[in-house]
Backbone as CSV, one residue per row, in Angstrom:
resi,resn,N_x,N_y,N_z,CA_x,CA_y,CA_z,C_x,C_y,C_z
1,MET,0.816,-1.191,0.000,0.000,0.000,0.000,0.865,1.262,0.000
2,LYS,1.727,1.369,-0.969,2.660,2.489,-1.031,1.936,3.830,-1.135
3,GLU,0.737,3.825,-1.740,-0.013,5.074,-1.905,-0.325,5.733,-0.572
4,LEU,-0.428,4.917,0.472,-0.844,5.400,1.782,0.324,5.784,2.674
5,GLU,1.539,5.564,2.214,2.708,5.818,3.041,3.005,7.314,3.152
6,ILE,3.556,7.688,4.282,3.893,9.089,4.541,4.744,9.668,3.430
7,ARG,5.729,8.922,2.967,6.665,9.444,1.962,5.990,9.776,0.641
8,ASN,4.838,9.156,0.368,4.118,9.406,-0.875,2.991,10.420,-0.725
9,LEU,2.701,10.817,0.492,1.643,11.800,0.748,2.208,13.184,1.054
10,TYR,3.402,13.214,1.660,3.899,14.469,2.216,5.369,14.732,1.878
11,ASP,5.689,16.010,1.741,7.067,16.477,1.741,7.350,16.941,3.169
12,LEU,8.100,16.150,3.910,8.287,16.415,5.335,9.148,17.636,5.624
13,SER,9.726,18.218,4.602,10.499,19.441,4.832,9.594,20.622,5.159
14,ASN,8.283,20.425,4.995,7.325,21.507,5.204,6.555,21.366,6.521
15,THR,7.212,20.834,7.523,6.577,20.734,8.835,7.629,20.661,9.923
16,ILE,7.338,21.268,11.053,8.220,21.207,12.213,8.282,19.790,12.780
17,SER,7.333,18.959,12.417,7.255,17.586,12.931,7.937,16.570,12.014
18,LYS,8.860,17.026,11.183,9.547,16.154,10.227,10.170,14.925,10.902
19,ASP,10.959,15.142,11.927,11.656,14.023,12.572,10.678,13.052,13.215
20,PHE,9.604,13.577,13.742,8.574,12.736,14.369,7.875,11.858,13.344
21,LEU,7.391,12.444,12.273,6.634,11.686,11.277,7.501,10.693,10.510
22,SER,8.779,10.996,10.381,9.659,10.111,9.621,9.863,8.760,10.293
23,LYS,9.430,8.624,11.530,9.572,7.351,12.246,8.492,6.342,11.862
24,TYR,7.465,6.805,11.168,6.321,5.948,10.868,6.229,5.654,9.373
25,VAL,5.516,4.593,9.060,5.263,4.245,7.650,3.978,4.912,7.183
26,TYR,2.900,4.705,7.934,1.597,5.275,7.600,1.297,6.441,8.539
27,PRO,0.703,7.504,8.051,0.516,8.697,8.887,-0.354,8.483,10.110
28,TRP,-1.369,7.632,10.013,-2.262,7.445,11.165,-1.551,6.778,12.342
29,GLU,-0.413,6.140,12.087,0.336,5.522,13.179,0.854,6.573,14.159
30,ALA,0.979,7.805,13.699,1.500,8.874,14.548,0.450,9.468,15.483
31,LEU,-0.822,9.237,15.224,-1.880,9.929,15.964,-1.792,9.726,17.470
32,LYS,-1.490,8.518,17.884,-1.486,8.226,19.322,-0.332,8.883,20.059
33,ASP,0.660,9.371,19.321,1.857,9.918,19.950,1.997,11.434,19.806
34,ILE,1.030,12.092,19.169,1.151,13.530,18.917,1.263,14.319,20.215
35,LYS,0.435,14.009,21.173,0.408,14.776,22.424,1.768,14.762,23.113
36,GLY,2.330,13.586,23.282,3.618,13.480,23.948,4.730,14.149,23.167
37,TYR,4.660,14.056,21.847,5.682,14.664,21.007,5.683,16.184,21.148
38,ILE,4.498,16.778,21.195,4.420,18.233,21.337,5.094,18.694,22.627
39,VAL,4.827,18.011,23.711,5.432,18.374,24.994,6.955,18.277,24.909
40,GLU,7.445,17.212,24.285,8.891,17.018,24.146,9.517,18.076,23.244
41,LEU,8.897,18.321,22.105,9.443,19.285,21.149,9.389,20.709,21.694
42,GLY,8.290,21.028,22.346,8.115,22.391,22.841,9.239,22.847,23.749
43,LYS,9.738,21.950,24.568,10.794,22.298,25.516,12.106,22.645,24.828
44,SER,12.253,22.221,23.562,13.500,22.479,22.838,13.396,23.648,21.866
45,LEU,12.227,24.282,21.779,12.053,25.367,20.825,12.862,26.595,21.242
46,PRO,13.440,27.309,20.283,14.254,28.498,20.621,13.424,29.601,21.269
47,LYS,13.896,30.099,22.379,13.137,31.092,23.149,13.113,32.466,22.483
48,ASP,14.021,32.683,21.547,13.979,33.961,20.841,12.900,33.984,19.762
49,ILE,12.363,32.794,19.431,11.317,32.691,18.405,9.967,32.339,19.018
50,TYR,9.984,31.491,20.046,8.739,31.010,20.653,8.626,31.462,22.108
51,GLU,7.389,31.646,22.532,7.104,31.970,23.920,6.143,30.934,24.479
52,GLU,6.433,30.417,25.653,5.511,29.484,26.316,4.481,30.330,27.070
53,THR,3.323,30.493,26.456,2.319,31.415,26.988,1.544,30.831,28.161
54,SER,1.474,29.515,28.226,0.918,28.802,29.371,1.557,27.422,29.356
55,GLU,1.260,26.592,30.335,1.948,25.308,30.431,1.761,24.472,29.162
56,ASN,2.877,24.143,28.524,2.909,23.316,27.314,2.160,23.924,26.129
57,VAL,2.106,25.238,26.092,1.576,25.957,24.923,2.659,26.916,24.443
58,TRP,3.181,26.643,23.242,4.244,27.460,22.684,3.733,28.173,21.435
59,ILE,3.868,29.500,21.434,3.373,30.301,20.318,4.525,31.157,19.790
60,ALA,4.737,31.069,18.479,5.781,31.893,17.870,5.436,33.367,18.041
61,LYS,6.447,34.178,18.299,6.229,35.600,18.526,5.716,36.309,17.273
62,SER,5.953,35.719,16.108,5.486,36.321,14.856,4.079,35.870,14.474
63,ALA,3.511,34.936,15.238,2.145,34.472,14.952,1.132,35.519,15.399
64,LYS,-0.021,35.523,14.735,-1.110,36.415,15.105,-2.231,35.590,15.736
65,VAL,-2.560,35.886,16.967,-3.576,35.129,17.695,-4.652,36.087,18.195
66,ALA,-5.875,35.878,17.756,-6.980,36.732,18.195,-7.220,36.549,19.693
67,PRO,-7.562,37.610,20.386,-7.785,37.493,21.839,-8.973,36.598,22.186
68,THR,-9.858,36.352,21.231,-11.023,35.503,21.475,-10.754,34.031,21.191
69,ALA,-9.555,33.693,20.707,-9.230,32.298,20.409,-8.921,31.542,21.700
70,TYR,-9.273,30.249,21.698,-8.934,29.377,22.839,-7.843,28.417,22.396
71,ILE,-6.768,28.352,23.159,-5.660,27.468,22.804,-5.363,26.568,23.999
72,GLY,-5.743,25.291,23.862,-5.533,24.327,24.926,-4.166,23.682,24.845
73,SER,-3.825,22.948,25.882,-2.521,22.312,26.013,-2.593,20.822,25.672
74,PRO,-1.517,20.288,25.066,-0.326,20.960,24.563,-0.538,21.455,23.136
75,CYS,0.217,22.466,22.754,0.035,23.046,21.424,1.286,23.805,21.013
76,ILE,1.594,23.735,19.734,2.659,24.553,19.155,2.075,25.310,17.967
77,ILE,2.208,26.620,17.991,1.777,27.459,16.874,3.035,28.092,16.280
78,CYS,3.294,27.764,15.044,4.564,28.136,14.420,4.556,29.570,13.877
79,GLU,5.688,29.957,13.354,5.903,31.331,12.895,4.890,31.765,11.830
80,GLU,4.444,32.993,11.992,3.559,33.659,11.031,2.223,32.937,10.815
81,ALA,1.877,32.038,11.707,0.536,31.440,11.658,-0.489,32.488,12.090
82,GLU,-1.738,32.272,11.700,-2.809,33.207,12.064,-3.958,32.430,12.686
83,ILE,-4.251,32.726,13.929,-5.346,32.090,14.662,-6.433,33.136,14.837
84,ARG,-7.534,32.956,14.147,-8.544,34.003,14.062,-9.617,33.913,15.155
85,HIS,-10.539,34.854,15.083,-11.609,35.040,16.064,-12.347,33.731,16.377
86,CYS,-12.403,33.404,17.655,-13.167,32.269,18.167,-12.686,30.903,17.666
87,ALA,-11.440,30.809,17.229,-10.871,29.486,16.949,-10.794,28.714,18.266
88,PHE,-10.987,27.391,18.189,-11.022,26.542,19.378,-10.019,25.406,19.181
89,ILE,-8.828,25.583,19.752,-7.796,24.551,19.667,-7.815,23.794,20.987
90,ARG,-8.390,22.607,20.948,-8.613,21.860,22.183,-7.321,21.319,22.792
91,GLY,-6.310,21.139,21.972,-5.045,20.616,22.474,-4.494,19.536,21.566
92,ALA,-3.234,19.166,21.835,-2.515,18.181,21.027,-2.549,18.571,19.556
93,ALA,-2.185,19.819,19.276,-2.223,20.327,17.907,-0.932,21.058,17.569
94,ILE,-0.446,20.808,16.356,0.675,21.558,15.800,0.146,22.356,14.619
95,VAL,0.328,23.657,14.660,-0.127,24.555,13.598,1.114,25.099,12.900
96,GLY,1.280,24.757,11.623,2.505,25.052,10.905,2.712,26.516,10.547
97,LYS,3.871,26.802,10.002,4.223,28.157,9.584,3.237,28.686,8.551
98,GLY,2.775,29.896,8.764,1.904,30.537,7.800,0.530,29.910,7.659
99,THR,0.186,29.029,8.558,-1.117,28.351,8.505,-2.211,29.251,9.071
100,VAL,-3.408,29.144,8.502,-4.553,29.927,8.947,-5.577,29.006,9.618
101,VAL,-5.918,29.321,10.858,-6.981,28.627,11.594,-8.047,29.681,11.859
102,GLY,-9.186,29.522,11.200,-10.142,30.613,11.151,-11.273,30.592,12.153
103,ASN,-12.243,31.425,11.868,-13.408,31.634,12.712,-14.135,30.334,13.042
104,SER,-14.267,30.058,14.333,-15.022,28.899,14.827,-14.476,27.559,14.364
105,VAL,-13.221,27.525,13.962,-12.558,26.268,13.592,-12.110,25.550,14.866
106,GLU,-12.329,24.238,14.894,-11.933,23.426,16.048,-10.856,22.433,15.627
107,LEU,-9.769,22.398,16.408,-8.680,21.456,16.177,-8.509,20.563,17.394
108,LYS,-8.195,19.288,17.118,-7.969,18.350,18.231,-7.089,17.203,17.737
109,ASN,-5.981,16.980,18.420,-5.063,15.882,18.103,-4.736,15.828,16.611
110,CYS,-4.054,16.843,16.138,-3.790,16.920,14.705,-2.479,17.643,14.423
111,ILE,-1.983,17.430,13.225,-0.816,18.144,12.725,-1.214,18.856,11.447
112,LEU,-1.022,20.153,11.424,-1.227,20.955,10.220,0.140,21.390,9.713
113,PHE,0.487,20.961,8.519,1.755,21.350,7.929,1.781,22.865,7.689
114,ASP,2.895,23.360,7.168,3.010,24.772,6.836,2.012,25.160,5.746
115,SER,1.544,26.393,5.807,0.689,26.995,4.769,-0.643,26.282,4.564
116,VAL,-1.119,25.582,5.568,-2.454,24.973,5.518,-3.497,26.056,5.768
117,GLN,-4.675,25.888,5.177,-5.782,26.813,5.423,-7.029,26.054,5.849
118,VAL,-7.456,26.308,7.065,-8.754,25.831,7.573,-9.465,27.077,8.110
119,PRO,-9.986,27.914,7.225,-10.341,29.286,7.600,-11.777,29.540,8.057
120,HIS,-12.699,28.580,7.812,-14.096,28.897,8.094,-14.881,27.672,8.583
121,PHE,-15.206,27.627,9.876,-16.162,26.649,10.410,-15.767,25.197,10.098
122,ASN,-14.490,24.873,10.272,-14.018,23.507,10.021,-13.790,22.769,11.339
123,TYR,-13.940,21.446,11.299,-13.517,20.599,12.416,-12.435,19.667,11.904
124,VAL,-11.286,19.688,12.570,-10.166,18.824,12.207,-9.743,18.061,13.453
125,GLY,-10.071,16.775,13.484,-9.750,15.955,14.643,-9.056,14.672,14.243
126,ASP,-8.011,14.309,14.982,-7.273,13.065,14.745,-6.898,12.939,13.272
127,SER,-6.265,13.983,12.769,-5.991,14.105,11.337,-4.632,14.755,11.105
128,ILE,-4.116,14.581,9.890,-2.892,15.254,9.459,-3.157,15.907,8.116
129,LEU,-2.902,17.207,8.027,-3.155,17.969,6.810,-1.827,18.428,6.215
130,GLY,-1.574,18.039,4.973,-0.307,18.299,4.323,-0.123,19.729,3.852
131,TYR,1.066,20.005,3.388,1.490,21.335,2.959,0.527,21.939,1.933
132,HIS,0.130,23.169,2.193,-0.735,23.935,1.306,-2.097,23.272,1.067
133,SER,-2.505,22.373,1.950,-3.856,21.823,1.817,-4.865,22.856,2.306
134,HIS,-6.082,22.733,1.811,-7.106,23.737,2.103,-8.451,23.045,2.269
135,MET,-9.145,23.377,3.354,-10.492,22.859,3.573,-11.477,24.012,3.415
136,GLY,-12.386,23.867,2.462,-13.379,24.901,2.219,-14.311,25.085,3.400
137,ALA,-15.051,26.182,3.369,-15.936,26.530,4.481,-16.883,25.393,4.821
138,GLY,-16.945,25.049,6.097,-17.888,24.047,6.568,-17.461,22.615,6.359
139,SER,-16.335,22.365,5.722,-15.883,20.980,5.534,-15.266,20.477,6.840
140,ILE,-15.450,19.185,7.114,-15.009,18.633,8.396,-14.408,17.246,8.228
141,THR,-13.618,16.860,9.223,-13.182,15.473,9.346,-14.068,14.808,10.397
142,SER,-14.675,13.712,10.017,-15.452,12.918,10.968,-14.521,11.840,11.504
143,ASN,-14.277,11.830,12.805,-13.202,10.991,13.327,-13.646,9.769,14.121
144,VAL,-14.943,9.550,14.264,-15.443,8.375,14.985,-16.598,7.759,14.197
145,LYS,-16.571,6.455,14.003,-17.655,5.773,13.288,-18.918,5.767,14.134
146,SER,-20.040,5.745,13.490,-21.314,5.816,14.214,-21.526,4.615,15.138
147,ASP,-20.968,3.461,14.770,-21.116,2.281,15.627,-19.950,2.127,16.609
148,LYS,-19.053,3.116,16.611,-17.911,3.171,17.532,-16.918,2.028,17.333
149,SER,-16.983,1.352,16.212,-16.015,0.286,15.932,-14.694,0.885,15.468
150,LEU,-13.644,0.062,15.401,-12.327,0.549,15.010,-12.318,0.942,13.535
151,VAL,-11.563,1.991,13.242,-11.530,2.545,11.893,-10.610,1.715,10.994
152,THR,-11.053,1.483,9.771,-10.241,0.818,8.760,-10.028,1.782,7.594
153,VAL,-9.002,1.497,6.801,-8.741,2.268,5.586,-8.926,1.351,4.390
154,LYS,-9.811,1.744,3.486,-10.073,0.937,2.294,-9.313,1.534,1.109
155,CYS,-8.523,0.678,0.449,-7.687,1.144,-0.651,-7.539,0.041,-1.685
156,ASN,-7.976,0.311,-2.898,-7.815,-0.627,-4.014,-8.333,-2.024,-3.690
157,GLY,-9.500,-2.077,-3.075,-10.141,-3.345,-2.790,-9.664,-4.029,-1.520
158,GLU,-8.686,-3.464,-0.849,-8.196,-4.028,0.400,-8.639,-3.179,1.580
159,CYS,-8.657,-3.815,2.741,-9.093,-3.133,3.968,-7.973,-3.241,5.004
160,ILE,-7.468,-2.115,5.438,-6.360,-2.088,6.382,-6.885,-1.766,7.781
161,GLU,-6.575,-2.626,8.720,-6.958,-2.388,10.110,-5.994,-1.382,10.734
162,THR,-6.538,-0.338,11.353,-5.678,0.662,11.992,-5.583,0.473,13.501
163,GLY,-6.563,-0.218,14.096,-6.595,-0.376,15.540,-7.003,0.883,16.279
164,LEU,-7.489,1.867,15.542,-7.843,3.154,16.134,-9.359,3.345,16.180
165,LYS,-9.833,3.845,17.288,-11.246,4.202,17.388,-11.476,5.602,16.830
166,LYS,-10.449,6.455,16.940,-10.558,7.831,16.448,-9.504,8.084,15.375
167,PHE,-9.981,8.377,14.185,-9.099,8.610,13.035,-9.925,9.371,12.007
168,GLY,-9.546,10.620,11.784,-10.283,11.465,10.856,-9.829,11.293,9.426
169,ALA,-8.934,12.173,8.964,-8.498,12.131,7.567,-7.030,12.504,7.455
170,MET,-6.389,11.935,6.453,-5.018,12.270,6.096,-5.059,12.949,4.731
171,LEU,-4.730,14.228,4.691,-4.722,14.966,3.428,-3.287,15.142,2.972
172,GLY,-2.995,14.725,1.744,-1.671,14.933,1.196,-1.419,16.398,0.889
173,ASP,-0.221,16.694,0.435,0.132,18.069,0.075,-0.759,18.600,-1.046
174,TYR,-1.124,19.855,-0.956,-1.888,20.576,-1.986,-3.280,19.982,-2.250
175,VAL,-3.874,19.360,-1.263,-5.246,18.863,-1.410,-6.230,20.010,-1.215
176,GLU,-7.264,20.038,-2.048,-8.326,21.037,-1.952,-9.648,20.321,-1.653
177,VAL,-10.260,20.644,-0.518,-11.531,20.034,-0.120,-12.633,21.074,-0.269
178,GLY,-13.666,20.754,-1.038,-14.746,21.688,-1.295,-15.615,21.963,-0.088
179,CYS,-16.327,23.058,-0.145,-17.170,23.509,0.966,-18.194,22.463,1.386
180,ASN,-18.399,22.369,2.700,-19.429,21.509,3.301,-19.263,20.027,2.971
181,SER,-18.031,19.616,2.714,-17.754,18.193,2.516,-17.482,17.515,3.856
182,VAL,-17.765,16.207,3.909,-17.472,15.395,5.086,-16.438,14.341,4.702
183,LEU,-15.327,14.353,5.394,-14.311,13.326,5.203,-14.531,12.290,6.300
184,ASN,-15.065,11.146,5.916,-15.448,10.127,6.888,-14.228,9.455,7.522
185,PRO,-14.415,8.778,8.674,-13.279,8.166,9.369,-12.468,7.255,8.449
186,GLY,-11.147,7.441,8.497,-10.264,6.612,7.695,-10.051,7.094,6.277
187,THR,-10.382,8.336,5.989,-10.178,8.884,4.644,-8.706,9.270,4.449
188,VAL,-8.163,8.904,3.295,-6.805,9.303,2.915,-6.881,9.877,1.497
189,ILE,-6.432,11.109,1.332,-6.512,11.776,0.025,-5.107,12.080,-0.467
190,GLY,-4.778,11.556,-1.645,-3.459,11.750,-2.223,-3.198,13.197,-2.589
191,LYS,-1.928,13.543,-2.723,-1.528,14.930,-2.971,-2.039,15.447,-4.309
192,HIS,-2.244,16.757,-4.355,-2.702,17.477,-5.558,-4.092,17.010,-6.027
193,THR,-4.922,16.571,-5.103,-6.280,16.122,-5.452,-7.313,17.143,-4.995
194,ASN,-8.382,17.271,-5.781,-9.487,18.176,-5.466,-10.748,17.373,-5.156
195,VAL,-11.474,17.821,-4.155,-12.737,17.190,-3.766,-13.859,18.192,-4.007
196,TYR,-14.872,17.766,-4.744,-16.013,18.648,-5.029,-16.734,19.055,-3.740
197,PRO,-17.359,20.233,-3.736,-18.187,20.636,-2.592,-19.304,19.629,-2.333
198,LEU,-19.747,19.570,-1.088,-20.863,18.729,-0.657,-20.594,17.241,-0.833
199,SER,-19.331,16.859,-0.843,-18.979,15.447,-1.005,-18.968,14.720,0.334
200,SER,-19.224,13.405,0.273,-19.030,12.512,1.410,-17.976,11.504,0.983
201,VAL,-16.787,11.621,1.575,-15.629,10.876,1.080,-15.254,9.767,2.050
202,ARG,-14.946,8.596,1.504,-14.479,7.457,2.299,-13.290,6.806,1.621
203,GLY,-12.430,6.185,2.402,-11.338,5.404,1.850,-10.267,6.254,1.208
204,TYR,-9.567,5.663,0.239,-8.449,6.325,-0.404,-8.870,6.973,-1.715
205,VAL,-8.463,8.228,-1.886,-8.677,8.942,-3.142,-7.295,9.178,-3.756
206,PRO,-7.057,8.718,-4.983,-5.713,8.797,-5.568,-5.206,10.226,-5.736
207,GLU,-3.902,10.354,-5.783,-3.279,11.655,-6.022,-3.581,12.145,-7.428
208,ASN,-3.465,13.459,-7.601,-3.672,14.097,-8.906,-5.015,13.745,-9.538
209,SER,-6.053,13.698,-8.708,-7.382,13.351,-9.222,-8.426,14.363,-8.768
210,ILE,-9.630,14.210,-9.297,-10.771,15.040,-8.906,-11.871,14.115,-8.417
211,TYR,-12.274,14.296,-7.163,-13.348,13.501,-6.581,-14.666,14.229,-6.813
212,LYS,-15.499,13.661,-7.702,-16.793,14.274,-7.992,-17.904,13.642,-7.162
213,GLN,-17.877,12.320,-7.065,-18.774,11.570,-6.204,-18.198,10.166,-6.050
214,LYS,-18.859,9.309,-5.267,-18.299,8.019,-4.891,-17.769,7.226,-6.083
215,ASN,-18.509,7.126,-7.119,-18.114,6.311,-8.278,-17.646,7.144,-9.461
216,GLU,-17.255,8.378,-9.165,-16.762,9.246,-10.241,-15.548,10.030,-9.744
217,VAL,-14.406,9.405,-9.875,-13.126,10.009,-9.541,-12.274,9.977,-10.797
218,VAL,-11.895,11.152,-11.274,-11.176,11.225,-12.548,-9.765,11.774,-12.324
219,ILE,-8.831,11.311,-13.144,-7.457,11.785,-13.056,-7.344,13.140,-13.737
220,LYS,-6.611,14.062,-13.111,-6.414,15.378,-13.696,-5.626,15.280,-15.007
221,ARG,-5.966,16.116,-15.950,-5.230,16.170,-17.213,-4.067,17.150,-17.102
């Protein structure tokens, strides 16, 4: 399942968590360790660039954080990131350089690479969003199955057991998710892929493609 491997979804040079993610084969394997990694990494961040604003919350001095935003522990907000009005970062989140976390956006147990945009009413939980990925207004990651069973990843007719009860979506670099789409538990989207608005996405969507609906995924020309 090479399509699902970290090396084929992400350019790790575009995240502060490069060394952490490089230890794993599949991105969802990192989810259970994000919280501990943030605490460890935060203590080593340069004090001339980052400030520990509360226990285990490190915010770059060049980042813009609205006074109405909530930032829970542990969390790292990287340089020139923008955290807008009423953003809700519950904790265990890494927000990359130049990333935008917008109005009423909720983050939980996730890694956002550099230059990610989640600007309007998004929920991102137990997920990893690659470099320059963008979630349109109202699009969300659904991270728990309705029957509360363990999440699997379906790819090319095979089903991979993850052993995880909570697993949202893995977006490769430069993925575009249309407005009001739902990325169901265990979704993996290859890099440079676009998802139509109002989509309900499951399983693996190949790189360099356009997801129009469940049985209509076309390769970009």
